[in-house]
C-alpha positions in Angstrom: 20.6 -26.8 12.5 16.8 -26.4 12.7 14.3 -28.6 14.5 12.5 -31.2 12.4 10.1 -34.1 13.3 9.0 -37.2 11.5 6.5 -39.8 12.6 7.3 -43.5 13.0 4.1 -45.6 12.6 4.2 -48.6 15.0 1.0 -50.3 13.9 -2.6 -50.4 15.0 -4.4 -51.7 18.0 -8.1 -52.5 17.8 -10.4 -51.1 20.5 -13.8 -49.5 21.0 -13.7 -45.8 20.0 -15.7 -44.8 23.1 -12.7 -45.6 25.2 -11.0 -42.6 23.7 -14.0 -40.4 23.0 -17.1 -41.3 25.0 -19.9 -40.1 22.8 -23.0 -42.3 22.3 -22.4 -42.8 18.6 -18.8 -44.1 19.3 -20.0 -47.0 21.5 -19.5 -50.2 19.7 -17.4 -48.7 16.9 -14.2 -50.7 16.3 -11.3 -48.3 15.9 -8.0 -49.0 14.3 -6.0 -47.2 16.9 -2.6 -46.0 15.7 0.6 -46.3 17.8 3.0 -43.5 16.8 6.5 -42.5 17.9 8.3 -39.4 16.7 11.9 -38.7 15.9 13.0 -35.1 16.5 16.2 -33.7 15.1 17.5 -30.7 17.2 20.7 -28.7 17.5 21.4 -30.5 20.8 20.9 -34.0 19.4 18.3 -36.5 18.2 15.2 -37.1 20.3 12.8 -39.9 20.4 9.2 -39.2 21.6 7.8 -42.4 23.1 8.4 -46.0 22.1 5.1 -47.8 21.5 4.1 -51.4 22.4 6.6 -54.1 23.3 7.0 -57.0 20.9 6.2 -59.4 23.7 3.1 -57.4 24.8 0.6 -60.2 24.1 2.4 -62.4 26.7 3.1 -59.5 29.1 -0.2 -57.6 29.3 -2.8 -58.4 31.9 -5.9 -60.3 30.6 -8.2 -57.3 31.2 -5.9 -55.1 29.1 -6.0 -57.6 26.2 -9.8 -57.8 26.5 -10.1 -54.1 26.1 -7.3 -53.6 23.5 -6.7 -56.2 20.7 -3.1 -56.4 19.6 -3.5 -59.0 16.8 -3.0 -56.4 14.0 0.4 -55.2 15.3 2.3 -58.1 13.8 6.0 -58.8 14.4 7.5 -55.8 12.8 5.5 -53.1 14.5 7.9 -52.3 17.3 10.3 -49.5 17.8 13.5 -51.5 17.4 12.6 -52.9 14.0 11.1 -49.6 12.8 14.3 -47.7 13.8 16.5 -50.3 12.2 14.6 -49.9 8.9 15.6 -46.2 9.1 19.2 -47.1 9.8 19.0 -46.1 13.4 19.5 -47.8 16.8 19.1 -47.0 20.4 22.6 -45.5 20.6 21.7 -42.8 18.0 19.5 -40.8 20.4 20.5 -38.1 22.9 17.1 -38.1 24.6 14.2 -40.6 24.8 11.2 -38.6 26.2 7.9 -40.1 27.5 4.6 -38.2 27.5 3.6 -40.9 30.0 4.6 -44.5 31.0 1.5 -46.5 30.0 2.5 -49.7 28.3 1.3 -48.7 24.8 3.7 -45.7 24.9 6.6 -47.1 27.0 6.8 -50.7 25.7 10.1 -50.1 24.0 11.7 -48.2 26.9 13.8 -51.2 28.0 15.5 -51.1 24.6 17.3 -48.0 25.9 18.4 -49.3 29.3 22.1 -49.4 28.3 22.0 -47.2 25.2 23.4 -44.1 26.8 20.5 -41.8 26.0 18.9 -39.7 28.6 15.5 -41.0 29.5 13.2 -38.1 30.3 9.9 -38.3 32.3 8.0 -36.0 34.5 8.8 -36.3 38.2 5.2 -37.1 39.1 5.0 -39.9 36.6 8.2 -41.3 37.9 7.0 -41.1 41.5 3.7 -42.7 40.6 5.2 -45.8 38.9 7.9 -46.2 41.5 5.1 -46.4 44.1 3.3 -49.3 42.3 3.6 -52.7 43.8 2.3 -54.5 40.7 1.2 -53.8 37.2 -2.1 -52.0 37.0 -4.1 -49.5 34.9 -1.9 -50.1 31.8 1.3 -49.4 33.8 3.4 -52.5 33.1 6.3 -52.9 35.5 8.4 -54.9 33.0 8.6 -51.8 30.8 10.2 -49.5 33.3 11.5 -51.6 36.2 15.1 -50.7 35.6 14.4 -47.0 36.3 14.5 -47.9 40.0 18.2 -48.4 39.6 18.9 -46.1 36.8 17.0 -42.9 37.7 15.8 -41.0 34.6 16.1 -37.3 34.0 13.1 -35.8 35.7 11.1 -32.8 34.5 10.1 -30.7 37.4 8.9 -27.4 35.9 6.2 -26.7 33.4 7.5 -25.3 30.1 10.9 -26.9 30.6 13.2 -26.3 27.6 14.8 -29.6 26.7 16.7 -28.3 23.7 16.5 -25.2 21.4 13.0 -25.2 19.9 11.9 -28.1 22.1 9.8 -27.5 25.2 7.9 -29.8 27.6 4.5 -29.0 29.2 3.0 -30.8 32.2 -0.6 -31.8 31.4 -1.9 -34.2 34.1 -5.2 -36.0 34.0 -4.6 -39.0 31.8 -1.8 -39.9 34.2 -0.2 -37.8 37.0 2.9 -36.9 35.0 1.5 -36.7 31.5 3.4 -34.3 29.3 3.2 -32.8 25.8 6.1 -31.6 23.6 6.1 -28.3 21.9 8.3 -28.0 18.8 9.2 -24.8 16.9 9.9 -25.6 13.2 11.1 -23.2 10.6 8.5 -23.9 7.9 5.6 -25.7 9.7 5.7 -23.5 12.7 4.6 -24.8 16.1 3.8 -28.5 16.5 2.4 -30.0 19.7 2.9 -33.7 20.4 0.2 -34.4 23.0 0.5 -38.1 23.8 -2.7 -39.0 25.6 -3.4 -35.6 27.0 -5.4 -35.5 23.8 -6.3 -39.0 22.4 -8.1 -38.2 19.3 -9.3 -35.1 17.3 -12.8 -36.0 18.4 -11.9 -35.0 22.0 -10.8 -31.6 20.9 -13.3 -30.7 18.2 -16.1 -31.6 20.5 -14.9 -30.8 24.0 -17.5 -32.9 25.8 -16.1 -36.0 24.2 -14.1 -37.2 27.2 -12.3 -40.6 27.4 -13.2 -43.6 29.5 -9.5 -44.2 30.4 -8.1 -41.5 32.7 -6.5 -41.0 36.1 -8.3 -37.7 37.0 -10.9 -36.5 34.5 -11.2 -33.0 36.0 -7.4 -32.5 35.4 -7.8 -34.0 32.0 -10.3 -31.3 31.1 -8.0 -28.6 32.5 -5.1 -29.9 30.5 -7.2 -30.0 27.3 -8.0 -26.3 27.8 -4.3 -25.7 28.2 -3.5 -27.5 25.0 -6.1 -25.3 23.2 -4.6 -22.1 24.6 -1.1 -23.0 23.6 -2.3 -24.1 20.2 -4.3 -20.9 19.6 -1.6 -18.6 20.8 1.0 -20.2 18.5 -1.2 -21.2 15.5 0.0 -24.8 16.2 -0.4 -28.1 14.4 -1.6 -30.5 17.1 -0.9 -34.2 16.9 -3.1 -36.3 19.2 -1.7 -39.4 20.8 -3.8 -42.1 19.0 -5.0 -40.5 15.8 -3.7 -40.1 12.3 -5.5 -36.8 12.0 -4.0 -33.5 13.3 -5.7 -30.2 14.2 -4.3 -27.2 12.5 -4.8 -23.7 13.9 -4.6 -20.7 11.6 -5.7 -17.2 12.7 -8.3 -18.4 15.2 -9.7 -21.1 12.9 -9.2 -24.9 13.1 -9.1 -27.5 10.4 -8.3 -31.3 10.4 -5.3 -32.5 8.4 -3.9 -36.0 7.9 -0.6 -36.6 9.8 2.0 -37.3 7.2 3.5 -40.6 8.3 4.9 -41.9 5.0 8.5 -43.2 5.4 10.9 -40.4 4.7 8.4 -37.5 5.2 9.8 -34.9 7.5 8.1 -31.8 9.0 10.6 -29.0 8.9 
């Protein structure tokens, strides 16, 4: 069995584009920010990459988060449980649920998998960070991952850890302490990089000075961005940013932008 990946669109948030890419012409630009999870089929089992926003997020988020990020467009169906159900899948159908990081717009559906039997996978530095928080802050929402204190997840400790055949995890700190990306090796498409928020938007990457306004350590974020580019160039990779519907394709030292194919039923193989 070969590795495949398909996107699961979980709706749009509305925010100022400068939060993701702080360039003067982005200030004041209202951006329909996509929330996307990915389903990976591998020889070792089905993998879910991140879980989007919780259905109760408008009531659970702190006021300052809701001021910066408008959730009105998400609607009632844009959550991982309903999107998976529409595909004939449930929490019990996954071997692994992997998180690039644990911010609430990526880990809002984590609690759905508390008793599902899947291995929940995070980086050890991300786990240590959230377990050390006394309250919700900086888009880390305790209600999303509180049960991980009793049910310790599988922790990634080494950079380049192989989760399954053709599936590798890279530590890319900066956005958060334990931010990771997933590298997939597909038979036809080639290498695909799921970056989560190590790369928010193609604008960060095409214009490297376009740094975000939301980060934990901007110097580490820059270093991790350079690492993404190195991996991508060495592997002629197709790079999927964390909050963009546009990918960056690398071919023989050149780059081009391509739409991420998110239509229901489309599978990258």
